PAZAPA-4460 file (N, C-alpha, C; in steps of 0.05 Angstrom, whole numbers, plus 32768, in hexadecimal, padded with zeros to 4 digits):
% residues 171
    n_x    n_y    n_z   ca_x   ca_y   ca_z    c_x    c_y    c_z   seq   type   mol
   85AD   8758   8BAA   85AA   875E   8BD7   85B0   876A   8BDE     1      M     A
   85AC   8789   8BD0   85A9   87A6   8BD6   858E   87A7   8BD5     2      T     A
   8579   87A3   8BC0   8567   87A5   8BC5   8554   878C   8BDA     3      L     A
   855C   8781   8BE0   854F   876F   8BF9   8553   877F   8C10     4      I     A
   856C   8786   8C17   856E   879A   8C31   855C   87AE   8C2F     5      F     A
   8558   87C1   8C19   854F   87D5   8C10   8532   87CB   8C1C     6      F     A
   8526   87C2   8C11   8508   87B9   8C0E   84FB   87B2   8C27     7      I     A
   8520   879C   8C40   8512   87A1   8C55   8513   87B5   8C63     8      I     A
   8526   87BB   8C5F   852A   87D5   8C72   850C   87EB   8C71     9      L     A
   8506   87EB   8C55   84F3   8803   8C58   84D8   87F5   8C66    10      A     A
   84D6   87E1   8C5E   84B8   87CC   8C71   84C0   87D9   8C95    11      V     A
   84DE   87D8   8C97   84D3   87DE   8CB2   84D8   87F7   8CB3    12      V     A
   84DB   8803   8CAA   84D5   8827   8CA9   84B7   8830   8CA6    13      A     A
   84B2   8823   8C8D   8491   8823   8C97   8489   881C   8CB0    14      I     A
   8494   880A   8CB9   8486   87FA   8CCD   8488   8809   8CED    15      A     A
   84A1   8812   8CF1   849F   8826   8CFA   849B   8842   8CFD    16      S     A
   848D   884B   8CE0   847D   8863   8CE5   8462   885B   8CED    17      A     A
   8460   8849   8CE0   8440   8846   8CF2   8442   883F   8D0B    18      A     A
   8455   8834   8D16   8458   8835   8D32   844C   8846   8D48    19      G     A
   8459   885A   8D34   845F   887B   8D3E   8444   8880   8D3E    20      L     A
   8431   8884   8D29   8421   8884   8D28   8403   8876   8D37    21      L     A
   8408   885E   8D3B   83F0   8860   8D4E   83F9   884A   8D69    22      I     A
   840F   884F   8D72   8419   8849   8D8C   8409   885D   8D9E    23      S     A
   8404   885E   8DB6   83ED   8876   8DCD   8403   887A   8DDD    24      R     A
   8411   8869   8DD3   842D   8875   8DEF   8441   8886   8DE7    25      N     A
   844A   8894   8DF1   845D   88AE   8DDB   8470   88A3   8DE1    26      S     A
   8483   88A1   8DF9   8492   888F   8DFC   849C   886F   8DE2    27      V     A
   8494   8865   8DDF   848E   884F   8DCD   8487   885F   8DB5    28      Y     A
   847D   8876   8DAB   8480   8881   8D91   8498   8897   8D8A    29      A     A
   84A7   88A2   8D9F   84BA   88A6   8D9E   84CE   8893   8D98    30      A     A
   84D3   8881   8DAB   84E3   8867   8D9C   84E4   8862   8D88    31      L     A
   84C7   8854   8D74   84C2   8857   8D5B   84CB   8869   8D47    32      Y     A
   84CA   887E   8D50   84D2   888D   8D3F   84F9   8897   8D3C    33      L     A
   8503   888E   8D5C   8517   8887   8D4C   8522   886F   8D41    34      V     A
   8511   885A   8D43   851C   884A   8D22   8514   884F   8D12    35      L     A
   8500   885E   8D06   8506   8866   8CEF   851C   887E   8CEC    36      N     A
   8520   8884   8CF8   8532   8899   8CF0   8553   8889   8CF0    37      F     A
   8556   886F   8D01   8570   885B   8CEF   8562   8858   8CD2    38      A     A
   8558   884B   8CCC   854C   883D   8CB4   854C   8852   8C9C    39      C     A
   854D   8879   8CA2   8548   8882   8C95   856B   888A   8C99    40      V     A
   857F   887D   8C9E   8598   8883   8CA4   85A3   8876   8C98    41      A     A
   859A   8855   8C99   85A8   8844   8C83   85A3   884E   8C68    42      V     A
   858F   8852   8C64   858E   884C   8C4D   8598   8867   8C42    43      F     A
   859E   8883   8C4B   85B2   8895   8C46   85C6   8885   8C38    44      Y     A
   85D5   886C   8C4E   85E8   8857   8C4B   85E8   884D   8C36    45      L     A
   85D6   8848   8C2D   85C6   883B   8C16   85D1   884C   8BF7    46      L     A
   85C6   8856   8BFC   85D2   8878   8BE5   85E2   8883   8BE9    47      L     A
   85FE   8872   8BFE   8612   8886   8BFF   8618   8896   8C01    48      G     A
   860A   88A1   8C17   860D   88BF   8C2A   8607   88B6   8C44    49      A     A
   862C   88B7   8C50   8635   88A3   8C6D   8633   88C7   8C79    50      P     A
   8637   88E0   8C71   8633   88F7   8C8A   860D   88FA   8C8E    51      F     A
   8609   88F4   8C75   85E7   88FB   8C81   85DF   88E6   8C89    52      I     A
   85EE   88C6   8C8D   85E0   88B4   8C99   85DF   88B8   8CBA    53      A     A
   8608   88C8   8CBA   860E   88D0   8CD5   8600   88E4   8CEB    54      L     A
   85F8   88F8   8CD4   85ED   890C   8CE4   85CE   890C   8CE0    55      A     A
   85C2   88F1   8CD1   85A2   88F9   8CD1   8599   88D9   8CEF    56      Q     A
   85BD   88CE   8CFD   85AF   88C0   8D17   85C4   88D9   8D31    57      V     A
   85D1   88E5   8D2E   85DB   88ED   8D41   85C8   8908   8D3F    58      T     A
   85C3   8917   8D35   85AD   892D   8D38   858C   8923   8D3E    59      V     A
   858A   8910   8D2D   856B   88FE   8D2B   856A   88F5   8D49    60      Y     A
   856D   88DD   8D41   856D   88C5   8D56   8573   88CB   8D6B    61      A     A
   858D   88EA   8D6D   85A0   88E3   8D80   8594   88F9   8D95    62      G     A
   859D   8914   8D8A   8599   8933   8D9B   856D   8932   8D9E    63      A     A
   8563   892F   8D88   854E   8940   8D82   8539   892E   8D8F    64      I     A
   8544   8911   8D95   852C   88FC   8DA4   8537   8902   8DB2    65      M     A
   854A   8900   8DBC   854D   88FE   8DE0   853E   8913   8DEF    66      V     A
   8540   892E   8DE1   8533   893F   8DDE   8512   893A   8DE3    67      L     A
   8505   8933   8DD1   84F1   8927   8DD1   84EE   8914   8DF7    68      F     A
   84FE   8903   8DE8   84ED   88EF   8E07   84FB   8901   8E1E    69      L     A
   8508   890E   8E28   8516   8923   8E34   84FA   8933   8E3F    70      F     A
   84EA   893A   8E30   84D0   8946   8E2B   84B4   8941   8E32    71      V     A
   84B2   891A   8E2D   849D   8916   8E2E   84A3   890E   8E4C    72      I     A
   84B4   8901   8E56   84B8   88F7   8E77   84B3   890A   8E77    73      M     A
   84B3   892C   8E7D   84BB   8948   8E8C   849D   8944   8E8E    74      L     A
   848F   894D   8E7A   8477   894D   8E77   8463   8931   8E7E    75      L     A
   8471   8922   8E7E   845D   8907   8E92   8443   88FF   8E79    76      G     A
   8443   8908   8E5F   842F   88FD   8E50   843E   88D8   8E42    77      A     A
   8446   88C9   8E57   844B   88B2   8E41   842F   88A8   8E33    78      D     A
   8410   88B0   8E3F   83FD   889E   8E2C   83E8   88BB   8E2F    79      K     A
   83E0   88AC   8E0E   83C9   88CA   8E0A   83B5   88BA   8E16    80      L     A
   83A6   88C8   8E14   8395   88C5   8E24   837A   88C3   8E0E    81      P     A
   8361   88B8   8E13   834B   88AF   8DF7   833D   88CC   8DF4    82      R     A
   8343   88C8   8DD8   8336   88DD   8DCE   8319   88D3   8DC5    83      G     A
   8310   88E7   8DC3   82F4   88F2   8DB1   82F5   88E3   8D98    84      Q     A
   82E3   88D5   8D8F   82E8   88D3   8D73   82C7   88D9   8D5C    85      V     A
   82D3   88DF   8D4E   82C2   88F7   8D4A   82B2   88E2   8D2F    86      L     A
   8296   88DC   8D2D   8285   88CF   8D16   829B   88C2   8CFE    87      P     A
   829B   88E4   8CEB   82A8   88EA   8CD1   82C2   88E3   8CD5    88      W     A
   82D6   88DF   8CE2   82F3   88D9   8CE0   82F3   88C1   8CE1    89      Q     A
   82E9   88A7   8CE0   82ED   888D   8CE0   82F0   8887   8CC1    90      R     A
   82D9   888F   8CB8   82D5   8884   8C92   82E7   889B   8C7C    91      P     A
   82E8   88AD   8C87   82F9   88BD   8C82   8316   88BF   8C7D    92      V     A
   831C   88B1   8C94   8337   88AB   8C9A   833D   8895   8C8A    93      A     A
   8326   887C   8C7D   832C   8864   8C77   832E   886A   8C5C    94      I     A
   8327   8881   8C53   8322   8886   8C2F   8333   889C   8C28    95      V     A
   8338   88A5   8C40   8362   88B7   8C35   836E   889B   8C3D    96      L     A
   8373   888B   8C47   838D   886D   8C4C   8389   8868   8C36    97      A     A
   8373   885A   8C22   835F   884F   8C07   837B   8861   8BF9    98      G     A
   8377   887B   8BF7   8371   888B   8BE4   8395   8887   8BE6    99      V     A
   83A7   888E   8C00   83BD   8884   8BF9   83CB   8878   8BF6   100      L     A
   83C4   8853   8BF9   83CA   8843   8BF0   83CA   883D   8BD6   101      L     A
   83AF   884A   8BC3   83AD   884C   8BAB   83C0   8853   8BA3   102      A     A
   83CD   886C   8BA3   83E9   8878   8B9B   83FA   886F   8B9F   103      E     A
   83FD   8867   8BB7   841B   8857   8BB1   841F   883B   8BA5   104      A     A
   8405   8833   8B95   8404   8819   8B94   840B   8828   8B70   105      G     A
   83F8   8831   8B71   83FF   8842   8B56   8421   8848   8B4C   106      F     A
   8423   8859   8B64   8444   8860   8B60   845E   884A   8B58   107      L     A
   8457   8836   8B6E   8467   8820   8B6F   8465   880B   8B58   108      L     A
   844D   8811   8B45   844A   87FF   8B2A   8451   8809   8B1F   109      I     A
   844F   8828   8B14   8455   883A   8AFD   8477   8838   8AFE   110      Q     A
   848A   8834   8B1E   849D   883D   8B20   84B7   881D   8B1D   111      R     A
   84A5   880C   8B1D   84AC   87EF   8B28   84B9   87E2   8B09   112      L     A
   84D6   87E4   8B13   84E6   87E3   8AFD   8502   87CF   8AFF   113      N     A
   84FC   87AD   8B03   850A   879E   8B15   852F   879A   8B09   114      L     A
   852A   87AE   8AF2   8544   87A2   8AD9   8558   87C2   8AEE   115      S     A
   854A   87D4   8AF7   855A   87E8   8B07   8572   87D8   8B1C   116      T     A
   8581   87E4   8B2B   8582   87E6   8B40   8582   8805   8B4B   117      S     A
   8592   87FB   8B6C   8595   881A   8B74   85B3   881E   8B74   118      L     A
   85B6   8836   8B66   85CD   8845   8B5F   85CA   8861   8B78   119      A     A
   85F5   8854   8B72   85F5   8867   8B85   8609   887F   8B80   120      N     A
   85FA   8892   8B82   8603   88AE   8B83   861B   88B6   8B79   121      P     A
   8628   88CE   8B70   864F   88D1   8B6B   8656   88D3   8B7C   122      D     A
   8669   88BE   8B87   867A   88C1   8B98   868B   88D6   8BA7   123      A     A
   8691   88F1   8B8D   8690   8905   8B94   868D   8917   8BAF   124      S     A
   866F   890B   8BA5   865A   891E   8BBA   8666   8911   8BDD   125      A     A
   8670   88FB   8BE4   8671   88F9   8BF4   8693   88FE   8C00   126      N     A
   869D   8919   8BF2   86C3   8912   8BF4   86C0   892D   8C10   127      T     A
   86DB   892C   8C18   86D8   893A   8C35   86D8   8962   8C2D   128      T     A
   86DC   8963   8C17   86DE   8982   8C0B   86BE   8986   8C0D   129      A     A
   86A8   8973   8C02   868F   8982   8BFC   8683   8981   8C18   130      N     A
   8690   8969   8C35   8684   896F   8C4F   8691   898F   8C5D   131      L     A
   86A7   8993   8C57   86B4   89A5   8C69   86A8   89BA   8C54   132      Q     A
   86A1   89C2   8C3A   868D   89D8   8C2C   8673   89DA   8C45   133      E     A
   8667   89B9   8C47   864C   89C4   8C4E   8656   89D1   8C72   134      L     A
   8667   89CB   8C7F   866C   89D5   8C96   866F   89F0   8C93   135      A     A
   8680   89FB   8C83   8688   8A18   8C7D   8665   8A2A   8C76   136      K     A
   8659   8A1D   8C5E   863E   8A24   8C62   861F   8A2D   8C77   137      M     A
   862D   8A0E   8C8A   861F   8A11   8C99   8619   8A1C   8CB7   138      L     A
   863D   8A23   8CB1   8644   8A3F   8CD0   8643   8A4F   8CC2   139      F     A
   864A   8A5B   8CAC   8649   8A78   8CA1   862E   8A86   8C8F   140      S     A
   8620   8A71   8C7F   8606   8A76   8C75   85EC   8A7A   8C87   141      Q     A
   85EF   8A63   8C95   85DB   8A5F   8C9C   85DF   8A5D   8CBD   142      Y     A
   85F4   8A6D   8CC9   85F6   8A70   8CDF   85D1   8A6C   8CEC   143      L     A
   85D5   8A88   8CE7   85BC   8A95   8CF1   85A1   8A7C   8CF9   144      L     A
   859E   8A6F   8CE0   8580   8A66   8CE2   858D   8A40   8CFA   145      P     A
   85A4   8A37   8CF2   85B8   8A2E   8D09   85AF   8A2A   8D2C   146      F     A
   85BC   8A44   8D30   85B9   8A4E   8D46   859A   8A5F   8D52   147      E     A
   8592   8A63   8D3C   8575   8A61   8D40   8563   8A46   8D49   148      V     A
   856B   8A34   8D42   855E   8A1A   8D47   856E   8A11   8D51   149      T     A
   8584   8A0F   8D67   8587   8A07   8D7E   857E   8A22   8D90   150      S     A
   8574   8A34   8D99   856E   8A43   8DAC   854F   8A37   8DA4   151      V     A
   8542   8A35   8D9B   852E   8A30   8D99   8522   8A0F   8DA3   152      L     A
   853C   8A00   8DA2   8539   89E4   8DB2   853E   89EE   8DCB   153      L     A
   8550   89FE   8DD4   8556   8A04   8DEC   8540   8A16   8E03   154      L     A
   852B   8A28   8DED   8516   8A34   8DFF   8505   8A1E   8DFF   155      V     A
   8505   8A0E   8DE7   84E8   89FF   8DEF   84EB   89E9   8E08   156      A     A
   8510   89DB   8E09   850E   89D2   8E1A   8515   89E4   8E39   157      M     A
   851A   8A05   8E3D   850D   8A08   8E51   84F2   8A0D   8E5B   158      I     A
   84E8   8A11   8E3D   84CA   8A11   8E4F   84BB   89F6   8E57   159      G     A
   84BF   89E3   8E49   84BF   89C0   8E56   84C3   89C9   8E78   160      V     A
   84E0   89CF   8E7E   84E0   89D3   8EA0   84CF   89D8   8EA6   161      I     A
   84CC   89F7   8E9E   84BA   8A07   8EB6   84A1   89FC   8EB8   162      V     A
   8490   89F4   8E97   847A   89F0   8E94   846F   89D3   8EB1   163      L     A
   8484   89C4   8EAD   8486   89A0   8EC0   848C   89AE   8ED6   164      T     A
   8498   89BF   8EDD   84AC   89CA   8EF9   848E   89CE   8F10   165      K     A
   8491   89BE   8F20   8478   89C7   8F3D   8487   89DA   8F51   166      K     A
   8475   89DA   8F5D   8477   89F8   8F6A   8482   89D5   8F86   167      E     A
   848F   89E8   8F93   848D   89DC   8FB0   8471   89CE   8FBE   168      K     A
   8474   89B3   8FCB   845B   89B3   8FDC   8443   89A3   8FC8   169      G     A
   8446   89A6   8FAA   8432   899B   8FA0   843B   8986   8F8E   170      E     A
   842D   8971   8F96   8432   8953   8F8E   842D   894D   8F76   171      A     A
***
């Protein structure tokens, strides 16, 4: 049952990733990305990592995607303009896609072993003590990168507001 659910979820994750790449509307692309993040969060739940799943949903699908949608709406870049396609792009893309599919198929066939099932990780990895240690490490040893990231996001948001701000009288 878990394997069937995993396969269905994997198909949804791949389809949402493809939708993200194919969509010409940036709002739809962001929504496909939210769906993909949700699928990844469920993968984490299947692997027995509820904290990482919750962090995936709150940080990526929640905060980061809201910021992305905010920037997209502020810039008014909902739809991508038609670009010029170079004559060599399409054949190279088709060849690279074929190589990627061949590699994925080879790895899938090589690893295909229906006798194995999804194994849950060690339950001791999800204890409260480990989460407390993770939090201590994040806010002590990795405090600087954490704060730099938050300042970077704030600067990006202010930059978008400044770039999209229209002077009085401009329509």
